[in-house]
GUVORO-219257 format. One record per residue (C-alpha): chain; y, x, z. Coordinates in steps of 0.2 Angstrom, whole numbers, plus 5000, padded with zeros to 4 digits. Each point is the difference from the previous one (the first is absolute). Layout:
N
<site><c>A</c><y>Y</y><x>X</x><z>Z</z></site>
...
This chain:
338
<site><c>A</c><y>5677</y><x>5618</x><z>5441</z></site>
<site><c>A</c><y>5004</y><x>4990</x><z>4985</z></site>
<site><c>A</c><y>4986</y><x>4988</x><z>4994</z></site>
<site><c>A</c><y>4998</y><x>4986</x><z>4989</z></site>
<site><c>A</c><y>4985</y><x>4988</x><z>4997</z></site>
<site><c>A</c><y>4998</y><x>4991</x><z>4984</z></site>
<site><c>A</c><y>4987</y><x>4987</x><z>4996</z></site>
<site><c>A</c><y>4987</y><x>5004</x><z>4986</z></site>
<site><c>A</c><y>4984</y><x>4992</x><z>4994</z></site>
<site><c>A</c><y>4984</y><x>5004</x><z>5009</z></site>
<site><c>A</c><y>4994</y><x>5008</x><z>4984</z></site>
<site><c>A</c><y>5013</y><x>5014</x><z>5003</z></site>
<site><c>A</c><y>4994</y><x>5004</x><z>5017</z></site>
<site><c>A</c><y>4992</y><x>5016</x><z>4995</z></site>
<site><c>A</c><y>5014</y><x>5008</x><z>4991</z></site>
<site><c>A</c><y>5009</y><x>5014</x><z>5007</z></site>
<site><c>A</c><y>5016</y><x>5008</x><z>4994</z></site>
<site><c>A</c><y>5014</y><x>5013</x><z>5005</z></site>
<site><c>A</c><y>5017</y><x>4998</x><z>4993</z></site>
<site><c>A</c><y>5016</y><x>5010</x><z>5001</z></site>
<site><c>A</c><y>5015</y><x>4996</x><z>5012</z></site>
<site><c>A</c><y>5014</y><x>4992</x><z>4991</z></site>
<site><c>A</c><y>5013</y><x>4994</x><z>5013</z></site>
<site><c>A</c><y>5002</y><x>4996</x><z>5019</z></site>
<site><c>A</c><y>5000</y><x>4982</x><z>5005</z></site>
<site><c>A</c><y>4998</y><x>4988</x><z>5015</z></site>
<site><c>A</c><y>4987</y><x>5004</x><z>5014</z></site>
<site><c>A</c><y>4991</y><x>4984</x><z>4998</z></site>
<site><c>A</c><y>4982</y><x>4993</x><z>4997</z></site>
<site><c>A</c><y>5000</y><x>4986</x><z>4987</z></site>
<site><c>A</c><y>4987</y><x>4990</x><z>4991</z></site>
<site><c>A</c><y>5005</y><x>4996</x><z>4982</z></site>
<site><c>A</c><y>4992</y><x>4996</x><z>4984</z></site>
<site><c>A</c><y>4999</y><x>5015</x><z>4988</z></site>
<site><c>A</c><y>4999</y><x>5003</x><z>4981</z></site>
<site><c>A</c><y>4995</y><x>5014</x><z>4989</z></site>
<site><c>A</c><y>5018</y><x>5005</x><z>5000</z></site>
<site><c>A</c><y>5002</y><x>5000</x><z>5019</z></site>
<site><c>A</c><y>5003</y><x>5018</x><z>5006</z></site>
<site><c>A</c><y>5002</y><x>5005</x><z>5018</z></site>
<site><c>A</c><y>5013</y><x>5013</x><z>5005</z></site>
<site><c>A</c><y>4987</y><x>5007</x><z>5013</z></site>
<site><c>A</c><y>4990</y><x>5015</x><z>4998</z></site>
<site><c>A</c><y>4983</y><x>4994</x><z>5003</z></site>
<site><c>A</c><y>4992</y><x>4984</x><z>4994</z></site>
<site><c>A</c><y>4982</y><x>4993</x><z>5003</z></site>
<site><c>A</c><y>4992</y><x>4983</x><z>4996</z></site>
<site><c>A</c><y>4991</y><x>4993</x><z>5015</z></site>
<site><c>A</c><y>4993</y><x>4982</x><z>5003</z></site>
<site><c>A</c><y>5011</y><x>4992</x><z>4987</z></site>
<site><c>A</c><y>5016</y><x>5009</x><z>5004</z></site>
<site><c>A</c><y>5009</y><x>5015</x><z>4995</z></site>
<site><c>A</c><y>5005</y><x>5010</x><z>5015</z></site>
<site><c>A</c><y>5013</y><x>5014</x><z>4998</z></site>
<site><c>A</c><y>5006</y><x>5014</x><z>5011</z></site>
<site><c>A</c><y>5014</y><x>5013</x><z>4998</z></site>
<site><c>A</c><y>4989</y><x>5013</x><z>5008</z></site>
<site><c>A</c><y>4983</y><x>5002</x><z>5007</z></site>
<site><c>A</c><y>4998</y><x>4992</x><z>5017</z></site>
<site><c>A</c><y>5001</y><x>5010</x><z>5016</z></site>
<site><c>A</c><y>4999</y><x>4987</x><z>5014</z></site>
<site><c>A</c><y>4984</y><x>4990</x><z>4996</z></site>
<site><c>A</c><y>4992</y><x>4986</x><z>5011</z></site>
<site><c>A</c><y>4982</y><x>4996</x><z>4995</z></site>
<site><c>A</c><y>4991</y><x>4984</x><z>5006</z></site>
<site><c>A</c><y>4982</y><x>5004</x><z>4993</z></site>
<site><c>A</c><y>4988</y><x>5014</x><z>5000</z></site>
<site><c>A</c><y>4996</y><x>4999</x><z>4981</z></site>
<site><c>A</c><y>5014</y><x>5012</x><z>4993</z></site>
<site><c>A</c><y>4998</y><x>5013</x><z>5013</z></site>
<site><c>A</c><y>4987</y><x>5011</x><z>4991</z></site>
<site><c>A</c><y>5011</y><x>5000</x><z>4984</z></site>
<site><c>A</c><y>5016</y><x>5004</x><z>5010</z></site>
<site><c>A</c><y>4991</y><x>5014</x><z>5009</z></site>
<site><c>A</c><y>4993</y><x>5008</x><z>4984</z></site>
<site><c>A</c><y>5017</y><x>4999</x><z>4992</z></site>
<site><c>A</c><y>5007</y><x>5009</x><z>5015</z></site>
<site><c>A</c><y>5012</y><x>4986</x><z>5005</z></site>
<site><c>A</c><y>4992</y><x>4993</x><z>5016</z></site>
<site><c>A</c><y>5014</y><x>5009</x><z>5010</z></site>
<site><c>A</c><y>5012</y><x>4988</x><z>4992</z></site>
<site><c>A</c><y>4991</y><x>4986</x><z>5009</z></site>
<site><c>A</c><y>5011</y><x>4998</x><z>5016</z></site>
<site><c>A</c><y>4992</y><x>4984</x><z>5007</z></site>
<site><c>A</c><y>4983</y><x>4990</x><z>4998</z></site>
<site><c>A</c><y>4992</y><x>4984</x><z>5005</z></site>
<site><c>A</c><y>4983</y><x>4994</x><z>4999</z></site>
<site><c>A</c><y>4983</y><x>5008</x><z>5002</z></site>
<site><c>A</c><y>4996</y><x>5017</x><z>4993</z></site>
<site><c>A</c><y>4981</y><x>5004</x><z>5003</z></site>
<site><c>A</c><y>4998</y><x>5019</x><z>5002</z></site>
<site><c>A</c><y>4984</y><x>4998</x><z>4989</z></site>
<site><c>A</c><y>5010</y><x>4998</x><z>4985</z></site>
<site><c>A</c><y>5010</y><x>5017</x><z>5001</z></site>
<site><c>A</c><y>4998</y><x>5018</x><z>5002</z></site>
<site><c>A</c><y>5004</y><x>5009</x><z>5017</z></site>
<site><c>A</c><y>5016</y><x>5006</x><z>4993</z></site>
<site><c>A</c><y>5006</y><x>4982</x><z>4994</z></site>
<site><c>A</c><y>4994</y><x>4993</x><z>5017</z></site>
<site><c>A</c><y>5010</y><x>5013</x><z>5009</z></site>
<site><c>A</c><y>5016</y><x>4995</x><z>4989</z></site>
<site><c>A</c><y>4997</y><x>4982</x><z>5003</z></site>
<site><c>A</c><y>4999</y><x>5003</x><z>5019</z></site>
<site><c>A</c><y>5018</y><x>5007</x><z>4999</z></site>
<site><c>A</c><y>5007</y><x>4984</x><z>4992</z></site>
<site><c>A</c><y>5006</y><x>4987</x><z>5012</z></site>
<site><c>A</c><y>4991</y><x>4983</x><z>5000</z></site>
<site><c>A</c><y>5010</y><x>4984</x><z>5000</z></site>
<site><c>A</c><y>4985</y><x>4990</x><z>5003</z></site>
<site><c>A</c><y>4981</y><x>4999</x><z>4997</z></site>
<site><c>A</c><y>4998</y><x>4981</x><z>5004</z></site>
<site><c>A</c><y>4989</y><x>4991</x><z>4987</z></site>
<site><c>A</c><y>4992</y><x>4983</x><z>4999</z></site>
<site><c>A</c><y>4982</y><x>4997</x><z>4999</z></site>
<site><c>A</c><y>5000</y><x>5002</x><z>4981</z></site>
<site><c>A</c><y>5008</y><x>5017</x><z>5002</z></site>
<site><c>A</c><y>5018</y><x>4995</x><z>4994</z></site>
<site><c>A</c><y>5014</y><x>5009</x><z>5008</z></site>
<site><c>A</c><y>5011</y><x>4990</x><z>5012</z></site>
<site><c>A</c><y>5018</y><x>5007</x><z>4999</z></site>
<site><c>A</c><y>5017</y><x>4993</x><z>4999</z></site>
<site><c>A</c><y>5014</y><x>5003</x><z>4987</z></site>
<site><c>A</c><y>5011</y><x>5007</x><z>5014</z></site>
<site><c>A</c><y>4988</y><x>5013</x><z>5006</z></site>
<site><c>A</c><y>5000</y><x>5007</x><z>4983</z></site>
<site><c>A</c><y>5018</y><x>4999</x><z>4996</z></site>
<site><c>A</c><y>5004</y><x>5009</x><z>5016</z></site>
<site><c>A</c><y>4991</y><x>5016</x><z>4993</z></site>
<site><c>A</c><y>5014</y><x>5000</x><z>4986</z></site>
<site><c>A</c><y>4987</y><x>5005</x><z>4987</z></site>
<site><c>A</c><y>5005</y><x>5005</x><z>4982</z></site>
<site><c>A</c><y>4983</y><x>4993</x><z>4995</z></site>
<site><c>A</c><y>4987</y><x>4989</x><z>5007</z></site>
<site><c>A</c><y>4982</y><x>5002</x><z>4994</z></site>
<site><c>A</c><y>4989</y><x>4984</x><z>5003</z></site>
<site><c>A</c><y>5004</y><x>4982</x><z>5002</z></site>
<site><c>A</c><y>4995</y><x>4987</x><z>5013</z></site>
<site><c>A</c><y>5004</y><x>4982</x><z>5002</z></site>
<site><c>A</c><y>5017</y><x>5004</x><z>5007</z></site>
<site><c>A</c><y>5004</y><x>5017</x><z>4991</z></site>
<site><c>A</c><y>5001</y><x>4998</x><z>4981</z></site>
<site><c>A</c><y>5013</y><x>5003</x><z>4986</z></site>
<site><c>A</c><y>5009</y><x>4984</x><z>5003</z></site>
<site><c>A</c><y>5002</y><x>5001</x><z>5019</z></site>
<site><c>A</c><y>5006</y><x>5018</x><z>4999</z></site>
<site><c>A</c><y>5012</y><x>4997</x><z>4986</z></site>
<site><c>A</c><y>5015</y><x>4996</x><z>5011</z></site>
<site><c>A</c><y>4998</y><x>5016</x><z>5009</z></site>
<site><c>A</c><y>4999</y><x>5010</x><z>4984</z></site>
<site><c>A</c><y>4983</y><x>5007</x><z>5004</z></site>
<site><c>A</c><y>4988</y><x>5003</x><z>4985</z></site>
<site><c>A</c><y>4981</y><x>4995</x><z>5002</z></site>
<site><c>A</c><y>4985</y><x>5007</x><z>4991</z></site>
<site><c>A</c><y>4983</y><x>4992</x><z>5001</z></site>
<site><c>A</c><y>4983</y><x>5004</x><z>4994</z></site>
<site><c>A</c><y>4998</y><x>4990</x><z>4984</z></site>
<site><c>A</c><y>4983</y><x>4992</x><z>5005</z></site>
<site><c>A</c><y>5008</y><x>4993</x><z>5016</z></site>
<site><c>A</c><y>5014</y><x>4991</x><z>4990</z></site>
<site><c>A</c><y>4989</y><x>4994</x><z>4986</z></site>
<site><c>A</c><y>5008</y><x>5009</x><z>4986</z></site>
<site><c>A</c><y>4984</y><x>5008</x><z>4993</z></site>
<site><c>A</c><y>4994</y><x>4990</x><z>4986</z></site>
<site><c>A</c><y>4982</y><x>4999</x><z>4995</z></site>
<site><c>A</c><y>4986</y><x>5011</x><z>5007</z></site>
<site><c>A</c><y>5005</y><x>5014</x><z>5011</z></site>
<site><c>A</c><y>4996</y><x>5018</x><z>4994</z></site>
<site><c>A</c><y>5002</y><x>5017</x><z>5006</z></site>
<site><c>A</c><y>5016</y><x>5001</x><z>4989</z></site>
<site><c>A</c><y>5008</y><x>4989</x><z>5013</z></site>
<site><c>A</c><y>4998</y><x>5014</x><z>5013</z></site>
<site><c>A</c><y>5007</y><x>5012</x><z>4988</z></site>
<site><c>A</c><y>5015</y><x>4989</x><z>4996</z></site>
<site><c>A</c><y>5005</y><x>4997</x><z>5018</z></site>
<site><c>A</c><y>4999</y><x>5019</x><z>5003</z></site>
<site><c>A</c><y>5012</y><x>5002</x><z>4985</z></site>
<site><c>A</c><y>5012</y><x>4987</x><z>5008</z></site>
<site><c>A</c><y>5001</y><x>5010</x><z>5016</z></site>
<site><c>A</c><y>5002</y><x>5016</x><z>4991</z></site>
<site><c>A</c><y>5015</y><x>4993</x><z>4990</z></site>
<site><c>A</c><y>5008</y><x>4993</x><z>5016</z></site>
<site><c>A</c><y>4999</y><x>5016</x><z>5009</z></site>
<site><c>A</c><y>5004</y><x>5012</x><z>4986</z></site>
<site><c>A</c><y>4982</y><x>5007</x><z>5000</z></site>
<site><c>A</c><y>4994</y><x>4996</x><z>4983</z></site>
<site><c>A</c><y>4991</y><x>5016</x><z>4997</z></site>
<site><c>A</c><y>4991</y><x>4999</x><z>5017</z></site>
<site><c>A</c><y>4995</y><x>4982</x><z>4996</z></site>
<site><c>A</c><y>4992</y><x>5005</x><z>4983</z></site>
<site><c>A</c><y>4991</y><x>5015</x><z>5008</z></site>
<site><c>A</c><y>4993</y><x>4988</x><z>5014</z></site>
<site><c>A</c><y>4994</y><x>4988</x><z>4987</z></site>
<site><c>A</c><y>4991</y><x>5014</x><z>4991</z></site>
<site><c>A</c><y>4991</y><x>5005</x><z>5016</z></site>
<site><c>A</c><y>4995</y><x>4982</x><z>5004</z></site>
<site><c>A</c><y>4993</y><x>4998</x><z>4982</z></site>
<site><c>A</c><y>4989</y><x>5015</x><z>5002</z></site>
<site><c>A</c><y>4994</y><x>4994</x><z>5017</z></site>
<site><c>A</c><y>4996</y><x>4983</x><z>4992</z></site>
<site><c>A</c><y>4991</y><x>5008</x><z>4985</z></site>
<site><c>A</c><y>4989</y><x>5010</x><z>5012</z></site>
<site><c>A</c><y>4993</y><x>4983</x><z>5006</z></site>
<site><c>A</c><y>5000</y><x>4990</x><z>4984</z></site>
<site><c>A</c><y>4992</y><x>5014</x><z>4990</z></site>
<site><c>A</c><y>4985</y><x>5002</x><z>5012</z></site>
<site><c>A</c><y>4984</y><x>4989</x><z>4997</z></site>
<site><c>A</c><y>5003</y><x>4982</x><z>5007</z></site>
<site><c>A</c><y>4992</y><x>4995</x><z>5016</z></site>
<site><c>A</c><y>4988</y><x>4985</x><z>4997</z></site>
<site><c>A</c><y>4987</y><x>4989</x><z>5008</z></site>
<site><c>A</c><y>4982</y><x>5006</x><z>4999</z></site>
<site><c>A</c><y>4997</y><x>4990</x><z>4984</z></site>
<site><c>A</c><y>5015</y><x>5008</x><z>4992</z></site>
<site><c>A</c><y>5012</y><x>4985</x><z>5000</z></site>
<site><c>A</c><y>5017</y><x>5001</x><z>5008</z></site>
<site><c>A</c><y>5004</y><x>4995</x><z>5018</z></site>
<site><c>A</c><y>5010</y><x>4984</x><z>5002</z></site>
<site><c>A</c><y>5014</y><x>5002</x><z>5012</z></site>
<site><c>A</c><y>5010</y><x>4987</x><z>5009</z></site>
<site><c>A</c><y>5017</y><x>5007</x><z>5006</z></site>
<site><c>A</c><y>5005</y><x>4989</x><z>5015</z></site>
<site><c>A</c><y>5013</y><x>5000</x><z>5014</z></site>
<site><c>A</c><y>4992</y><x>4991</x><z>5015</z></site>
<site><c>A</c><y>5009</y><x>4994</x><z>5015</z></site>
<site><c>A</c><y>4995</y><x>5008</x><z>5016</z></site>
<site><c>A</c><y>4995</y><x>4986</x><z>5013</z></site>
<site><c>A</c><y>4997</y><x>4987</x><z>4986</z></site>
<site><c>A</c><y>5013</y><x>4992</x><z>4988</z></site>
<site><c>A</c><y>5004</y><x>5002</x><z>4981</z></site>
<site><c>A</c><y>4990</y><x>5012</x><z>4989</z></site>
<site><c>A</c><y>5009</y><x>5007</x><z>4985</z></site>
<site><c>A</c><y>4992</y><x>5007</x><z>4984</z></site>
<site><c>A</c><y>5008</y><x>5011</x><z>4987</z></site>
<site><c>A</c><y>4999</y><x>4997</x><z>4981</z></site>
<site><c>A</c><y>5005</y><x>5010</x><z>4984</z></site>
<site><c>A</c><y>5019</y><x>4999</x><z>5005</z></site>
<site><c>A</c><y>4996</y><x>5012</x><z>5015</z></site>
<site><c>A</c><y>4997</y><x>5019</x><z>5001</z></site>
<site><c>A</c><y>4983</y><x>4996</x><z>5005</z></site>
<site><c>A</c><y>4995</y><x>4996</x><z>4982</z></site>
<site><c>A</c><y>5002</y><x>5017</x><z>4993</z></site>
<site><c>A</c><y>4993</y><x>5008</x><z>5015</z></site>
<site><c>A</c><y>4984</y><x>4990</x><z>4999</z></site>
<site><c>A</c><y>4999</y><x>5002</x><z>4982</z></site>
<site><c>A</c><y>5003</y><x>5019</x><z>5001</z></site>
<site><c>A</c><y>4985</y><x>5001</x><z>5012</z></site>
<site><c>A</c><y>4989</y><x>4992</x><z>4987</z></site>
<site><c>A</c><y>4998</y><x>4984</x><z>5009</z></site>
<site><c>A</c><y>5005</y><x>4982</x><z>4997</z></site>
<site><c>A</c><y>5013</y><x>4990</x><z>5009</z></site>
<site><c>A</c><y>4992</y><x>4984</x><z>5006</z></site>
<site><c>A</c><y>5017</y><x>4991</x><z>4998</z></site>
<site><c>A</c><y>5003</y><x>5008</x><z>4983</z></site>
<site><c>A</c><y>5002</y><x>4983</x><z>4993</z></site>
<site><c>A</c><y>5016</y><x>4997</x><z>5010</z></site>
<site><c>A</c><y>5016</y><x>5007</x><z>4994</z></site>
<site><c>A</c><y>5010</y><x>4998</x><z>5016</z></site>
<site><c>A</c><y>5003</y><x>5015</x><z>5011</z></site>
<site><c>A</c><y>4994</y><x>4992</x><z>5016</z></site>
<site><c>A</c><y>4995</y><x>4982</x><z>5005</z></site>
<site><c>A</c><y>4991</y><x>4990</x><z>5013</z></site>
<site><c>A</c><y>4981</y><x>4998</x><z>4998</z></site>
<site><c>A</c><y>4987</y><x>4991</x><z>5010</z></site>
<site><c>A</c><y>4984</y><x>5007</x><z>5008</z></site>
<site><c>A</c><y>4990</y><x>4988</x><z>4988</z></site>
<site><c>A</c><y>5008</y><x>5007</x><z>4985</z></site>
<site><c>A</c><y>4996</y><x>5018</x><z>5005</z></site>
<site><c>A</c><y>4982</y><x>4995</x><z>5004</z></site>
<site><c>A</c><y>4999</y><x>4992</x><z>4983</z></site>
<site><c>A</c><y>5006</y><x>5016</x><z>4991</z></site>
<site><c>A</c><y>4987</y><x>5010</x><z>5010</z></site>
<site><c>A</c><y>5009</y><x>5018</x><z>5000</z></site>
<site><c>A</c><y>4989</y><x>5015</x><z>5002</z></site>
<site><c>A</c><y>5014</y><x>5009</x><z>5010</z></site>
<site><c>A</c><y>5015</y><x>4993</x><z>5009</z></site>
<site><c>A</c><y>5015</y><x>5011</x><z>5001</z></site>
<site><c>A</c><y>5009</y><x>4994</x><z>5015</z></site>
<site><c>A</c><y>5019</y><x>5004</x><z>5001</z></site>
<site><c>A</c><y>5011</y><x>5000</x><z>5015</z></site>
<site><c>A</c><y>5017</y><x>5006</x><z>5006</z></site>
<site><c>A</c><y>4997</y><x>5001</x><z>5019</z></site>
<site><c>A</c><y>4985</y><x>5000</x><z>5012</z></site>
<site><c>A</c><y>4983</y><x>5010</x><z>5000</z></site>
<site><c>A</c><y>4987</y><x>5001</x><z>4987</z></site>
<site><c>A</c><y>4987</y><x>4992</x><z>5011</z></site>
<site><c>A</c><y>5012</y><x>4985</x><z>5002</z></site>
<site><c>A</c><y>5002</y><x>4998</x><z>4981</z></site>
<site><c>A</c><y>4981</y><x>5001</x><z>4998</z></site>
<site><c>A</c><y>4998</y><x>4987</x><z>5013</z></site>
<site><c>A</c><y>5013</y><x>4989</x><z>4992</z></site>
<site><c>A</c><y>4990</y><x>5000</x><z>4984</z></site>
<site><c>A</c><y>4983</y><x>4997</x><z>5009</z></site>
<site><c>A</c><y>5008</y><x>4985</x><z>5008</z></site>
<site><c>A</c><y>5002</y><x>4991</x><z>4983</z></site>
<site><c>A</c><y>4988</y><x>4986</x><z>4999</z></site>
<site><c>A</c><y>4985</y><x>5004</x><z>4989</z></site>
<site><c>A</c><y>5005</y><x>5018</x><z>4997</z></site>
<site><c>A</c><y>4983</y><x>5005</x><z>5006</z></site>
<site><c>A</c><y>4993</y><x>4992</x><z>4984</z></site>
<site><c>A</c><y>5010</y><x>5012</x><z>4988</z></site>
<site><c>A</c><y>4993</y><x>5017</x><z>4995</z></site>
<site><c>A</c><y>5015</y><x>5008</x><z>5009</z></site>
<site><c>A</c><y>4997</y><x>4990</x><z>5016</z></site>
<site><c>A</c><y>4981</y><x>5002</x><z>5000</z></site>
<site><c>A</c><y>5001</y><x>5019</x><z>4998</z></site>
<site><c>A</c><y>5016</y><x>5002</x><z>5009</z></site>
<site><c>A</c><y>5008</y><x>5008</x><z>4985</z></site>
<site><c>A</c><y>5017</y><x>4997</x><z>5007</z></site>
<site><c>A</c><y>5013</y><x>5014</x><z>4998</z></site>
<site><c>A</c><y>5016</y><x>4998</x><z>5010</z></site>
<site><c>A</c><y>5015</y><x>5008</x><z>4993</z></site>
<site><c>A</c><y>5019</y><x>5001</x><z>5004</z></site>
<site><c>A</c><y>5010</y><x>4989</x><z>4989</z></site>
<site><c>A</c><y>5011</y><x>5013</x><z>4991</z></site>
<site><c>A</c><y>4984</y><x>5010</x><z>4994</z></site>
<site><c>A</c><y>4998</y><x>4985</x><z>4988</z></site>
<site><c>A</c><y>5016</y><x>4990</x><z>4999</z></site>
<site><c>A</c><y>5014</y><x>5002</x><z>4994</z></site>
<site><c>A</c><y>4999</y><x>5012</x><z>4985</z></site>
<site><c>A</c><y>5005</y><x>5017</x><z>5009</z></site>
<site><c>A</c><y>4992</y><x>5017</x><z>5000</z></site>
<site><c>A</c><y>4990</y><x>4995</x><z>5015</z></site>
<site><c>A</c><y>4989</y><x>4990</x><z>4987</z></site>
<site><c>A</c><y>4993</y><x>5016</x><z>4994</z></site>
<site><c>A</c><y>4994</y><x>5004</x><z>5018</z></site>
<site><c>A</c><y>4993</y><x>4982</x><z>5001</z></site>
<site><c>A</c><y>4990</y><x>5002</x><z>4984</z></site>
<site><c>A</c><y>4993</y><x>5016</x><z>5007</z></site>
<site><c>A</c><y>4995</y><x>4991</x><z>5016</z></site>
<site><c>A</c><y>4992</y><x>4986</x><z>4990</z></site>
<site><c>A</c><y>4991</y><x>5011</x><z>4988</z></site>
<site><c>A</c><y>4993</y><x>5011</x><z>5014</z></site>
<site><c>A</c><y>4994</y><x>4984</x><z>5009</z></site>
<site><c>A</c><y>4991</y><x>4993</x><z>4985</z></site>
<site><c>A</c><y>4991</y><x>5017</x><z>4997</z></site>
<site><c>A</c><y>4994</y><x>4999</x><z>5018</z></site>
<site><c>A</c><y>4991</y><x>4983</x><z>4997</z></site>
<site><c>A</c><y>4982</y><x>5000</x><z>4997</z></site>
């Protein structure tokens, strides 16, 4: 497959375009500066994480390193083009059909560190001879794969290319990117319409509120099982529109970063009504226990009333269709509080 990667500004990260084939050239991956007059001779071009990635045909031998894109690939009917995978793929995210398809895809490794980051070498991925890698790690990224001529696509939230407050449009934009890459533009548009309808069904309903009619305050956290660093999510994360769409307030809505370390003291000072506890691996009771072990958490409304909702990470982060499912889970939980 002939591909080329050119550097763009982050503000162009959401743009997606398809251009006509002009001529054949070398089978290389390059990183070069581009201008408005720069035109690729490849058939497909998408902007992703500050680079323009181009292909001469939709990929057929894909290696994925994260669970985030699976739902979209499945809905677009291209999951069968994924020939290898690495990382964790909790079955709770997916339909029975999608889980069955994932079971048939060979796993390179599922080894992760305590923060849930995949541990994999460049050589392990190159050996699969992919024409596209979806997902980045400390060792697998656009720069390290360039010498092997292998293009890489990442979720924009993970590479920091989403500017400002994250919205549902960021979900739709990435679906469009995958639709363009795989030649499934119409399927992508139809899927976005379906998701918008599901979203509207939640947001158009009366909002769940506290008994006095005020909105719930929610701290979206990622605690470490067994003790360690606790992370919180601000307006640069998908957690922001999910909490807002549930009619609640993000306790860390004054923070523009996607994710950041927080102290137990700060959480206690902010006194959230509910704690949405995200996790990548482990059991729900372990996550609740990790929250309850934070010093002083019993002095918060969430800790005192045990209003702690454990939720798998991809239901709230990054911006993917799973966010709609995460919203429904959060909305149902809030409605069940007295």
